[in-house]
N, C-alpha and C positions, 0 to 999 in steps of 0.2 A: 532572934529577930532577923528577918530576911532583908537583903539588899539587892538591888538590881544590877546586873552586869550589862554594860553597853559596849559593843564592839569597839576596840581601840582605846577606850577609856573606861576602865572599871570604876563604878561608883559604889562598890560594895559597901554596905553598911554606912552609906552617907547620911542616913537619918538616925544612926545609932546615937545614943546618948553617952556622953563621957561621964567620968566619975562625978564631976561637979553638977551633972544634970543638964548641961548645955549641949546643943547639937554641934558636933565638930565634923564637918564634911571631910572626906578623904581627898588628898591631893590627886590631880589628874595623873594618869599613868604616863602621858606624854607620847608624842610621835615625832618622827623626823620632820623638820620644817619643810624640806623638799627632797626630791628623789636623789639629788646630787649628794646630799649628806649621807644617805644610805649607801650609795655606790662607793663613796670614798671610804666610809667606815669598813665595809666588807673588803674593799681592795686593800685597805691598810692591814687588816688581819691576815689576808691571804698572802700578800706580798710582804714577806718578812725576811728575817736573816737567812732562812733556808734558801732564798733565791740568790744569795751571794755565793754559797758554797755547795749547794746540792741542786741538781737540775732535774725536774720531773720528766718522766718519759711517757706517762699515760695519765689519763684524767677520768675521774668518776663524775657522773652527773649528780649534782646535789644542789640544793638551794634552801632558802628560808620559807618555803611554801607552808610548812606546818605552823611556824610561828605567825606568818601573815594571816593564815586562815583563822586561827584561834585568838590572835592578839594575846598570846600567853607565852611564858618562858619555856625552856626545854624540859621542864618537869611536868608542869600542869597541862601543857599542850597534849600530852599523851592521854589524858583523860577523855579527850574528844576523838581520839583515834583508836586506841586499844589500851584500856586501863590495865589489862593483864601485864603489859610490858612497860609500865611506868618506871620500873626499875632501870630501864635504859636511860631515862632522864637523870636519875641519881648517879648512875655510872659515869655519864658524860661530865657531870659536875665534879666528880672526883678527879677525872683526868685533867680537866681544865684548871682545877685547884693545884694539882701537881705542877702543871705548866706555869701557872701564875707565880708560884713560889720559886721555881728553878730558873726560868728563862730571863727573869729580870736581872739575874746576876750578870748576864752578858752585857746589859746596859751599864751595870756598875763597872765592869772592866773597861767598857768604851769611855765612860766618864774619866776613869783613871788615865787612859791614854790621851784623851782630849786635854786634860789639865797638864799632862806631861809634855804636850806639844808646844806649849808656850814657854819655850826656853831657847837660849842662843843656839844650842845644838840638840836635836832630838836625841834623847838618852839611849835609844836603841841603835844608834848609828856607829858607836865606837866601843872599844874595850877598855876605855880609860875611866871606869866607874868603880865605885866601892863594891858593887855586887858581882863584878866580873871575876872570872877565874883565869888561871893560866892557860886553860884550853880554849879560851876565846880567841877567835881569829877574824879579822876584817877581810873577808874573801875578796870583796870588790877592789881592795887595794893590793892584796897579795898577788892577785892574778896578773898584775902588771909585770911581774918577773916570771919568766918562763922556766927558771931553774928551781922554783920553790915548790915543795910538795907538802900538802896538808897532812898534819898528824892524824892518826886513826881516831882519836877521841876529840877532834876539833869541833867546836860549836860556834854559832854566830852570835853577834851582839844582840840581835833581835830575839833569839831563842833564850839567851840568858836573862834578858830584861823580862821576858814573859814568865819564865819559870822561877827565877830567883828574886826579881824585884817586885813583880806584880803578884804572883801566886805564892811565892815561898814554898813551892810544892814539896810535900813530904815524900818518903820512900814508898808509901802504900796507904791503902784505905784504913789499915790498922792504926796508923799514926795520924790522928785527926789534927794534932798540933794546936797552936794558938790562933786566935782571930787576927786577921790582917786588918788592922784598924782603919787604914786608909780606904780599903775596900768597903768596910762597914759604913763609913761616912758616905761613900759613893752610892752604896745600896740604899741608905736612908734618903739621900737626895732623889734617887730614882722613884722611891715610893711616895715621897712628898709631891713630886710632879704628877705622878699618876693619880694621886688622891684628888688634887685640885682640878684635874682635867676631867674627872669622872663624877665628881660629887653632886652635880646637878642632873645626872642622868643624861639622856640624849640631848637635853638642852645645852649642856656644856660639851659633851663628846662630839656632837654634830658640828659644832663650831671649831673645835680643836683640829679635827681631821682635815679641814681645809688646808692647814699648814703641814701637819705631820704626814699626810698621805701624798702630798704633791711635792714638797721640798726634796725628799729623797730622789725623785726623778730628775730634778734640776741638778742635784749633785752627781747623779749617775751619768747624765749627759756631759757634765764638765769633766768628770774623771775619764769617760770614754774618749772624749776629744783629746785629752792629754795623753791617754794611753796609746791612741793610734798614731800620735806624733813622735813616739819614742822609737829608737832603733831596735830592731828585733821584734816589733809588734806583729808583723806579718807572719813570722814563724809561730808565734803564739796563737794567732787566729787559725792557721793551718792545723795546728795540733787540736784546736777546739772543734773545727768544722769537719775534720777527717779522722774520726776515731778509729780505733783498732776494731775491724769487723769481727775478729775472732771472739771478742768479749761479748758480742751480742748473742752468742749461742749459750752463754753461761746463764743458767736459770737464776743464780744468785744475784746477778745484775738487775734482772727484772723484779725479783722479789724485793730488793732494797729500794728500787724505784717506786714500786707500788706502795710500800710502807711509808715512804716519804710523801707521796701524793696524798695519802690519807691525812697526814698531819698538815701538809701545806695548804690543802683545800678545806681544812676545818671539818673533815668528815667525822661524824660521831663524837663531836666535842661540844655541841650545843651552841656554838657561837653564831652560826648562820640562823638557827631558830630564834635565838634571842634578838638578833638584829632585825630579822624579818618581822618580828612581832610588833615593831614600831612603825611598820609600813601602813599606808592606807590599804584598805581591803582590796581595791581594784587595781593595785599596782601590778604591772606585768612582770612577775617574778620569773617567768619562764625565759623571757629574753634576757633578764638580768643575769641569769645563770650562765648563758653563753658569753655574754660580755665580760663578766668577771673571770671566767675560766680563761678567756683569751688574754685578759690583762695579766693574770697570774703567769700563764705560760710564756707570754710575750716578754714580761719583765725578766723572767729567768733567762730567756734567750739573749736579750740585750745585755743583761748583766754579765753573761758569759763573754761577750766581746770586751767589756771593760776589764774584767779580771784577767782573761788570757792574753790580752795585749800587754798588760803589765808583766805577767809571767814570762812572756816572750822577751821582754826587755831585760828581766832578771837573768834569763838564760843567756842572752847576748853578753851581758856584763860579766857574768861569772864563768862563761865557757862551759856550762853544764847542760845536759839535756833537760827539757822542760819537765819531764816526769820526775826529776830529782829536786827541782826548785818548787814544784807545786805542792800544796798541802790541802787537806780537807778538814772540815769542821772548824772549830775555833782557831786552829792553826793557820787557816787561810786569812782570817780577818785580823789576827793578832800576832802573826809571825811573818808570813810571806808578804802580805801587803805593806806592813810597816817597813820591811826590808827594802821593798821597791821604792817606797816613798823616800827613804833615806838616800837613795841614789839619785834622786831628781833634784833639779834646781829648786830653791825655795821649799825645802821639805816640810817646814812648819805649816805652810799654807795648805799643801795637799793633805797633810795629816789631819788638820782641822776639818777640812771638807769631808774626808772619808769617815772620820769617827762621828761627826754630826749626823751623817747619813746612817751609820750603824745604829746610833741612839734613836733616831726617829723611826727606823724600820722596826726596832724592838718595841718602841713606845706604842705604836698602833696596835700591835698584837696584845700588849699588856692592857691597854685601855679596854679592848673588846673582852678580854678574859674577865676583868673585873666587872664590866657591865653585864656579862652573861651570868656571873654568880649573883650579882645584885638583883637582876631581873627575876631569876628563879626564886630567890628568897622572898622578894616583895610580892610576887604573884601568888606564892603559897600562903602568905600572911598579909594580905592587903590592909586589913583593918588595924594591924599593928604598926606597919612600917610606912604606909603611905599617909603620914601625917607630918606636920611641920617639924623639920630638923631630925626626924627619926631615921630617914634614909642616910643623911650625912653621918649620924652617929654609928649606924650599922656599917657603913663603908669605912669609917675610921677604925672600928674594931677589927674589920676584916683585914685592912692594910697592916694594922699593928701586929696581928697574929701572923700574917704571912711574912712580915719583916723578921720577926723573931725566929720563925721556922727557917727562913733563908740564911740565918747566921751560920748554920752548919756548912753552907756552901761557900762561905768566904773565910773558912779556916784553911790551914795549910794542906789539909787533905780533902778540901771541898770539891776539887775538880773530879776526884774519883767518884764521889756521890752524884755529882751532876751527870756524869756519863752513865751511871747506873740508872738514874731516873729517866734519862732520855731514851735509853735502849729498851728498858722493860716496861715503861709506863706510857710515855708520851708518843712514841712512834713504834710500838711493838705489836705483839700478837693480840693484845687486848683490843686494839682498834679494829683489827680484822674480824674478831668474834663479834664485837658490837655491831659492825656493819652487817654481818649475817643476821643477827637478831633483829636489827631494824628493818632489813629487807623482808624478813618473814612476817614481822608484825604489821608492816604497812601494806605490802603487796599481796600477801596470802590471807592474813586474818582480817584486816580492815578492808582490803580489796583494792586491787589496782584500778578497776573500773570506777569504784567510788572515789578514789583519789583523783582520777581523771575528771569526774563530775565536779569535785571541789575546785580544781584548778580552772576548769571552764567557767565555773560560777564567778571566780575572781577576775580572770583576764579576758573572758568573753569568747574564747575559742579553745579547741582541744589541742594538746601538744602532739608532737610527731609520734605515730604509733610505736616507733622503735623504743621510745622511753619506757613503755609498759613491758616490753620484752626485757629491757635492762633490769627493771625493778623485779620482775618475776624470776628470771633465769640467770642472765649474764652476771649481774653484780654479786648475788650470793654465791654463784659458782666460782667466780674468780677469787673472791675473798676467802671462801672456804678452801679452795685449792691452794692459794698462797699460804694460808695458815698451816695446812697439812704439810706442804713442802718445807716450810720453815721449821716445823717440828722434826721432820725426818732429817733435814740437813743442819740440825742445831749444832752450833759451835759455841763454846763458852766465850763470853765477852772478854776482850783483852784491852787494856789501856795502852795506847800508843803502840799497839801491835806486839808488845813485849810483856807487859805486866799482867800476870794472871791473878784475878781476884780470889780471896779466900772463899771457902765453901759457904760460910754464913752470909757473905755479901751476895752471892748468887741466890741463896734462899730468900734474902730480903728483897731482891729485885723481882723474883717470881711472885712473891707474896703481894707486893705492891701492885704488880700488874694484874694478877688474878683477882685481887680484891675488887677491882672495878667490875670485872665480868661477873663475879659471883653475886653482885647486887641484883642482877636480873633474876636468877632463879630464887634467891632469897626473898625478893619482893613478891614473886608469884606464890611462894609457900605462905608468906605472911598474909596476903589477901585471901587466899583460899581458907585459911584457918579462921578468918574474921567473918566469914559469910556462912549462911545456913543453906541447907538443901543438900542434894546429892552432889557428888563430884562433878558430874556432867552439867548439872544446873548451875553450879558455881562458875565453871569454866565458861559457859555460854553467857552468863551475866557479865563476867569480867572481859569478855571479848566484844561486848556491845558498847559502842561509844556513848558517852554521856551527852545528853541533849539539854538545851536550855529549857528550863521550866518556869521562867518568869512569866508573869501574867500580862505584862505590858511590854511593848517595845518602843524605844525612843530613837530619834535620829541620832546619827553619830555626831560627836563633837571633836574638833581638832584644835586643841589649845595652842599648838605651835603654828598652825596654818589655817586660820578660821575660814579663809576664802574657799578652801577645798571641802567644806562640810557638805555631806551628801543630803539629798532630800529624804523625807520620811519614807517615801515609797521604796527607794533603794535600800534603806536600812531594813525595812521589813522583808525585802527580797533576800537580803543576806541572812536575816534571822531564820528564814525558812530552811537554811542548810544546816541548822543545828550546830553552828560553830560557837555561839555564845555560851557562856557558863554563868550560872548564878552561884555566887559564893554565900554560904550560910555561916554565920558566926554565932 
């Protein structure tokens, strides 16, 4: 029985009969109540933890135009552009599922630190704790004596708190060890919060991001003001603003920066497509792209001032070069900054502010990851999941499965697996290959001119011509060149620059990374085997976008913003662009 698809709110199968014989209309797909919710949601997922410890050097142009044009998630939207490459949609969901399972562990760590901050003395400030070893040295106090020399194996209280109290880290990935039950409870808390923030879709997520996307900026300004008032802050800013120019000629620097940008800007992860699918059809996604790219890059730049002013203070207190007190990755958020906080007056206050900011930065990205997965599934099976309480049950199952999968990452060897996932899956070569595939599918097969027409139909004007050159040549060339360079200059991953993973661990990382990319050719082979005709006929058919074949068109309905409903004439004009899809059950 056929059901009609209306842009923005699919009513597929709304007249279908339930088992009891009664008509059970599908729930509205939903839309953002206003443009601010969309901008905050995208800003929340772009401005994440990476802005605290990794700073992008270049930016790729991308946005949620595909999702906005089709009002579909990142899998079903490909049916309207190039069905042959629908496997890209499945590949992006695998990447974002990996990220959803792994990166929420950072929130669990932040919760652990947050709870530990409510004590008479922050536990990472001294060596007088049960988990400290004889090698622990309070450098900020020892430096008061000019005759004292640090032993060769000396460690800091913050390092021992991180490695021995929080992680209980093992000697290698071969030693998974036992679960860290306090981290398990923190992980469970993080998943419960995410569930109740996402369970009503954009209706709930759109309201939550008002707080989660803006409050980190308040904390960032507070920490920036405090950092600039510390002695030695100017030295830290000089180190930040005047980098070593010799490093700029190292291709590895630019390759790492490019890979980080792919992850930071949500390229080939489906999040922008999913969020854009809840926009009104005539939303100016072209301008949104530039605004959000500036917000992301600007946030990284401002965060650099907050971080390096504190690192300059640490250098001043310890009498060490900034390059020796600075850290990267989790070490910056959970070792270097806690050490700096311990040296400040009222360390508990600044610790609470910092870790609340870390939690909220991670929460935004987690919300969007879950919303992206939910959007893809519900758009594929609207008649099944867009009914009362079925979305909530699907989300509960998804969160439960991800929680149990994430238990591996809160074991004593969990950090080794987390780094493996991050390096090979979430920000590795697979994103570069998916970017090349997406550029070919959209710019060369679907057609850059046709995409220009689609965007013009939505926003009322044609984008800058340079965009088409980027889609056709620059983006695929840069991504492919970066991938080739990364393969030629490949170096085995090392943990903490010293630990070498066993061979089976490298094989696991490459398998998980390549599995995402292999979904693209596997989907092509699957579709080719399911169709009839010659190979050329089947390829032509699969390269032809699906068109709406409903017999009637209805005006759009906006359940969250009824005032913005378009007139029937505008709805018919949109329908002429073949962006709607009729779902058959």
